[in-house]
N, C-alpha and C positions, 0 to 999 in steps of 0.2 A: 409305587407299586411294589409289593413284596412277593417273591416266589420262593417257596420252601420245597425242596426236592429231597425227600427222604430216600436213603439207600439202605437196603437190608441185605445182609449176606448171612446165610444159614449153612451150618455144617453139622451133620449128624454123625455120631459115633455108634457103631454097632458093637455092643459088649457081648461076649460069649463067642466061642468059635476060635479058629486059629489066630486070627488077628482082627483088630478093630480098624476098619477102613473108613476115612472121611467121605461121606456121600451127601449129595443134596437131599433135602427133605422130600418125602413122597408127596405127591400132589393130592393128599387127602387130609382132612382135618384131624386134629388130635382127638384123643378119647374124650367123651362128653364130660368126664369127671374132672378134666383139667380146666382151671380158670385162669384168667389173666388179670393182672393188676395194672390199672392206668398209671401213666407217668405222673411223678410228683415233682414239680407242679405240672399240670397238663399244658400242652402246647396250644396257645391261642394266637390267632392272627390279630395284631394290633390295629386299632381303628385309625390312629393318627399316623403321622410320618414315622418311617422306620428309623429307630435309633438303637439298632441292635449291633453290638460289636462283633457278633458271630456271623453277620451277614456282610458279604463283600459287595461293594458298589460296582455296577456295570451300567454306566450312563453314557449316552452319546450326546453330542451337541448338534443341533440342527444346522444345516448349511444349505446354500442355494443348490438347486438341481443343476445338473449339467453332465456332460460326458455320456449321455444316453442312459443314466441310471434311472431305475424305476422311481416314479414320483411318489412321495409320501404325502400325508395331509399337508395342506397349505403350500404345496409345491416344494417340499423339502425332502432330502434323503439323508439318512444318518451317515456321518463320517465313520470310517473304519475304526472299530473299537475292539481291543483285545479283551475277551472275557476272562475272568479269573479262572485259574486252573481248577479242575474237578478233583476232589479228594477220592482216594480208594482205600478202604479198610478191609483187612483180611483177618479171619478168625480161624484158629487152629485148636483142635481138641485132641489130647492124648490120654489114653486109658488102656490098661492091660486087656488083651483080647480074651483071656481066659482067667478065671479066678475060682478057687475052691468054694464050696458052700460055706456060708457064714462069714466070709471075708467082706470087708467094705471095699467100695469102688472109689479109687482115687483118680480124679480128673484134673488134668492140667490144661487150662483154657488160656490161650494167648491171642490177644488182638494187637494188630500192628497197622500203622498208617504207612502204606507202601507208595504213597504219591508225594508230590511236591507241594501239596496244598494242605492247609489245616482242615481237620475234620472236627466239626462241632457237635456237641451234645451226644457223644458216643455212649451207647448203652449196650450192655451184654445181658441177654435174657436166657435163662435156663428153666424151662417148665419142669415141674415134678411129675414124672410119668407114673403110670399105674404100678410098675414093678418096684418102686422105691418105697421103703418103709419110712425112712426118716433121713434128714440131713445130719451128718455127724460133724462136719467142719466146713468152714468157708473162710478163706484167707485171700484177699481182705473180706470183711463182712459185707453181705449184700445190703442194699438199701432197706431202710425201715419202712414197711408199708404204712400208709396213712391210716390213723385210727387204731393202731395196734400198739402193744407194749414194746419194750426193748427186744432187740434181736438176740437170741441165745444161740450158742454154738449147736446145741441139739434141739432140733425142732421136731416135735412129734408129727407123725403122718396125719393126725387128725386136725392139724392147724389149718385154718381157713386159707392161709396163703399157700397157693399151689404153684407159685412161680418165683424164682429167684432173679433179682434184677440188680445189676451193678451199673452205676453212672460214673463215667470217667471225665465228663466235660469235654475239653478240647484236646485232641491228639495232634501234636506237631508232626511235620513230615519226618518219617523214620522212627517216631516214638512208638513204644509198645507197652502193653499192660498184661500182667499174668495173674490168673486166678487159680488157686488150688481149692478144689471142691471134693469133699469126701461124703459119699452117700452110702447108706446101708440098704441093700435090697431086702425084699421080703423073703422069709425063709423058704417059701415055695416057688420063688422065682427061678425060672430056668434060663431066662434071657432078659436082659435090660437094654432097651434102646433109648438112649438119652439124646436130646436135641439141644444145641446151643446156637443162639442167634446173636448177631450184632447189627445195630442200626446207628445211623448218624444223620446229621443234617448238613446240607450244602445249599446256600441261598444266594440270590442276587437282589440287591436293593436298588430301585430306581425312583427318582423324584421328578415330577413335572410341576413347574411353577406356572401359575396363571399370572401373566404380566400384562400391564397396559402398554399400548404402543408408545415408543419413545422416539421423538423426532428432534433433530438438531438442525437449526438454520443459521448459516453463516453468510455474511455479506462482505463484499469488498468494493470500495469506491474511493476515489482520490480524496485527500483531506481538503484540497482547495483547487478551484478552477477559476478561469476568467469568465465573466459574464458573456453569454452568447457563445461560449465554447462548449461543444458537445463532449460528453465523457460516458464511459461504459460502467454500468452497475452489474455486478455478478453475484447471483444468489445460489447457494448450494444447499439443497435439502437432502439430509442424510438420515437413514434409519439407524439409530444407535442402540435400539433395543434388541430383544431376543426373539421377538415374534414379528411377522410381516405386518405391514400396514396396507390398507386398501382404500381406494377412492379418495385420495387426498387432492387438495387444490391449493395453489399458491396465489395469494392476493397481494398486490403491490400498491400501496398508497403513495402517490407521487404529488409534488406541488402542483397547484392549479396553474400557476404562472410558469409552466415548463412544457417543453415539447418532448414527447416520448416516442421512440421508434423501437419496435420489438426486434431483437436480434435472434432470439430463440423463437422458432415458429410455434404456432398454436395458441398464442396469447390473444386475448380480446379486451378491448377497452370498454369499461362500464359506461352506460348511457347517461346516468344522472349523477355521477361522481368521478373525481379524478383517481380512478383505479384501473389497474390491469390485472387480469386473472388468467393463470395458466393451469391446466389440469396436470397434476403430478401422477395420479394413478396409484399403482401398488409399488411398494418398496420392500424388498427382502432385507433381512438383517445385514447391516454393513453396506447395503447398496445406497448410492447417492445419485442425484440428478442435478444438473446445472442449468440455470436459467439466466439469460443475459438480455439487457436492453440498453439503449442509448438515450441519454437524457441531456437536454439543452436547457439550462436555467435562464429565466428571463425576469429581470426586475425583482429579484429576491436576494437578501443578504446571505441566506443559508438554504441549501437544498436538502430537505429532510425526507427520506423515504423509509417506509415501514413495511416489513414483510410479515404476513400472517399465513400460517399453514394450518388448515382445518380440514375436517372431513367434508367431502363434497355433499351438497344438498342441505347443509346447515345454513341458517341465516348468517349474514355478515356479522362478525363479532361474537358469534356463539360457537362453543366447542372448539376454541382455538387450541391447537396442540402446542405450538411454539411460535414465537415472534422474534424479530430482529429489526434493528434500526441502523441506518447509516446517515451521517451528517457530513455535508460537503460545503465548506465556506465558499461563497461566490464572491470572487474578488473583482474589482473594477480598476482597469488601467486608465490613468488620466494624467494629463499635463496641463498646466496653466502658465501663461507667460504674460507679463505686464511690462509695458514700455512707458516711461515717463521722461519728460524733459526737465533735467535738474536745474539748469541755468542757461541763459537768462530766462526769466519768466515772461513769456510772450514773444515779441518780435526781437529778432537778433539784429543788432545794429551793425553798421558797416565795420568791417574788420574784426568783429567779435566771433567767437566760436560758440556753438551750441553743444551743451553737455547732456548726455543721455544716460539712463540707467535701465537695464533689463533684469527683471527678476523672474526666474523660472522655478516652478514648484511642482512637486509630485502630488497632484490632487486626488490620486486614486488610492486603492487599498493594497496594492501589490508593488513591490520594488520594480523600478525600471532601470534599464542599463543603456549605455552608449547614447546618452542624450546629447543631441547636437543643437547648439544655440547659435543663432545668427542675427546680426544687425545689418540692415542694408546701407549701402553707400549711394545716395542719389547722384545723378549726373551733375557734373560741375561742382561736386563736393569732395573735399579731401579730409581724411582722418588726421587729427592732430594729437589724439591720445587714445589709449585703449588699455583695458585690464590685461595683466600678464596672461599669456597662454593663448591669446587670440591670434588667429592667422588672417592676414589681410589678403583678400582676393580682389579681382577687378571691380566687383560691385557689392561686396559684403565683407564683414568681419565674422569669423567663425570660432566658437569655443566648443570644447567637448568635455562632458561630465561623464566619467565612467559609470557611476551608479547614483541613483536617487531613491532613498527609502521613502515610504509614505509620509507626507507632510514635510519632507525635507525640501529646502529651497537654496538656490545659489543666485548671487547677484553679480552682474558684469556692467562695466561702464566704458563709454567711448565718447569722443568729441568730434564735431565736424565743423568745417568752415566752407562757406560758399563764396565763389568768386563773382557771382552775379546776383542781382536782386530777383526775388521770386519765391514762390511756395515750393517746399520740398516735402515729399511724402516719405517719411522714415518708418520702416517696419522692423519688428522683431519676430522671430519664429523659433519654434522648438519642435523636435521630433526625436523618437526613441527607436530602439531596435524592433519593437512590435509594430511600428508604423503609426503610433499615436502622434497626433500633431496638434499644435496650438499656435496662434498668431495674434499679434496686436500691433496697431500702427497709429501714427499721429502725423499732423501736418505742422511744419515749421516755416515761418516766414523769415527769409533772410533779406537784409538790406545791404547792398554793396555800395562802393564809392569809386569815383574815378581816381585812377592812379597814373599821374603824368610823369613821364621821364623824357629827357631830351639829350641830344647829341649835337655838339658843335665842332665842325671840322673846317679849318682854313687850308686852302690848297693854292699854291704851294706854301710851304712855311717860310720860304725865303725867295725874294724876287728883286730884280733891278728896277731902277726908276724907269718909268715908261712902260713897264710890263703890267699885265693884268692878272688878277687873282680872283678866287671864288671862296666865299664863306657860305657853308651849307649848315643849316640847322634842321634836325629831324625831331619832331615832337610825337611821342607815342603814348596812347592811353592803355595802360595795362590793367586798369580797374574793371569793375563790373558795371559801372554806370558811365554814361556819356559825360565828357568834360565840357562844361559850358563856358562861353565867353573866354576862350583861349586867345590870348593876345601876346605877340612877340614884338619886342622893341630892341633895335640894334643901334648903338652909338658908334659912328665911324671915327677913326683917328684923323687928325688934320693933315696928314701926309698922304692921304689917298683921296680919290674922287670916285663916287659911285657912278657906274656906267648904266647898270640895269638891275632889277630885282624881280623875283618870282615868289609869290604872286606879284603882279606888276605894280610898281610904285613909281611915282613921279620923282625924278631926281631933284634934290634940293636940300640944302642944309646938311648937317652932320648926323642927324637922328632920323632913323627909318622906323616907322610904326606900321606894322601890318594890321589889317582890320581884324576885330575879334570874330571868332567862329567856334562852332562846336566840334569836338573830336569824339566820335562814337567809341564805345568800349572795344578795345582790341584794334583800333584803327591808328593810322599814323599820318601826320602832316609834315611836308617838307618845304622849307623856305631857303632861297638862295639869293645872294647879293654878289654881283660882279663889280669889281672895282679896279682902278688903275693907280699905280704908285706914282707920286709926284715928287717926293723928296726922300733922300736916304735918311732912314731913322729906324728905331724899333717901334713899330706901330702896334697899338693895343685896341682890340675890338671889345666893347662891353655890351652884354646882352641881358635882357630881363624877360621872364615868362610869367604871365599872370593868368589866373582862371578862378572861377567860382570855387572849385574844389580846393584851391590853394589858399583861399581866404586872404588874410593880410600878410601872408608869408610867401611872396613870389620867389620863383627860382631866379638866380643871378649867377653869371659867370663872366670870365674874361679870357680872351685868346690873343696871342701876340704873333706878329709876322715881321721878319727882318727885311728891311728895304735897303738895298745897296746902291752905290752910285751908278750913273749911267755908263754905257759902253756897249 
């Protein structure tokens, strides 16, 4: 829009009389014989955008309403704008108040910009009134009328041009221009009233652009989450344009295998598709609205959500103003543990150890920390070996792994020995800081053997002839199996006589053989022989212990007792 505000100041000088006083022009038209010349070039309003250096811009930027200001179109009010200063131009005319007949009239016309603003297209206009015969001099020369020849200093009164015009263009603040004009009055003129006018332009240029709505959509969501772990998606819809938007809606496309819970109220789930729709409404320039919902991914490697902002009432996918997308990797926490018996393969023989290997692996897609790996210690089993770092507790061995990356694995080994025959259930387990657990177990068959030990004690170690002594033999089975066909034989020295034996034996001869019997695992049998010394000597008792578990290598020992003379 362009507004041109012309300003005209006129001052008239009255010639003849005591003095010429500057007066405003009378409110009546000039004589009919006076004509005006149009400006060259004529002033026209441009049809297109204003590109005029003589026009100062005065444009405000629309802003949201508020503070009780009167609402403008679209709910906006202009922000305070300082308009350009208004120029003021003054014209002064000086001429003698009285002249003798036949003298020319010398006018000094001064125009001055008395304001702080530029005055554009300044023109001074001096009509040739009826009492003037001709122009004698003009310094500077007036403008050349269109369609006429060169301007001459002396213009006859019969010339068609009846108005003198000077164009000075732009007057800067405080700048002035002076015109010296000499006119010759008619011989019969008794009084000459001359009029001098000044006019200039002051304008303001404004431009209004027709803009399409501009909407920006930004989303924030975590880069990765664990499966079945809910997380929040935040969508910000912002008007980044210069004009308001109206009747917008936000459509969120979510994975079908996901659960969605609206945090921002007003959202509705579509009936036939995995979508949620929120009404956005109108947005003023710079205004934003935030929408948030909670999403729980299920059985998907990546949760992809798409935001579309469109005008309400348009079909889905049509007239979309802006779109945004977020991708969240769905991670899976997982642990696997495998237990295997390294050796021996199958049944563990008597006296052998069973060797085991535990392999724990991160089978998920997210690193796991503080992994605790354990191997059980069945009852009646003792560890004989373990991988460094393992802590032995009452019923298990425990290792700790600070961190396991995806597909990373660690291996641990340990060995067990059982004291008794039977099946043992050995298990391996793993757990991490998130509570993820894994377990694997197997059954091992242990075969144990009888382990016989004995103790022979003669009491006293020295006795006199005629005195009695006792030989005690204790047989204990420290193995895991019963000892079968356990038989004890004792050979007495020839300087003693057996009195009695337990278990009961019939005295006779020098060799005492106890009947064979079984000794259960962990049990003990006690045998005693009471004897009497008959001759002084160093008496030696020889003993043999046989059993199936001893095979062809029976246990054998010898004990001595000193027998002294009678008394």
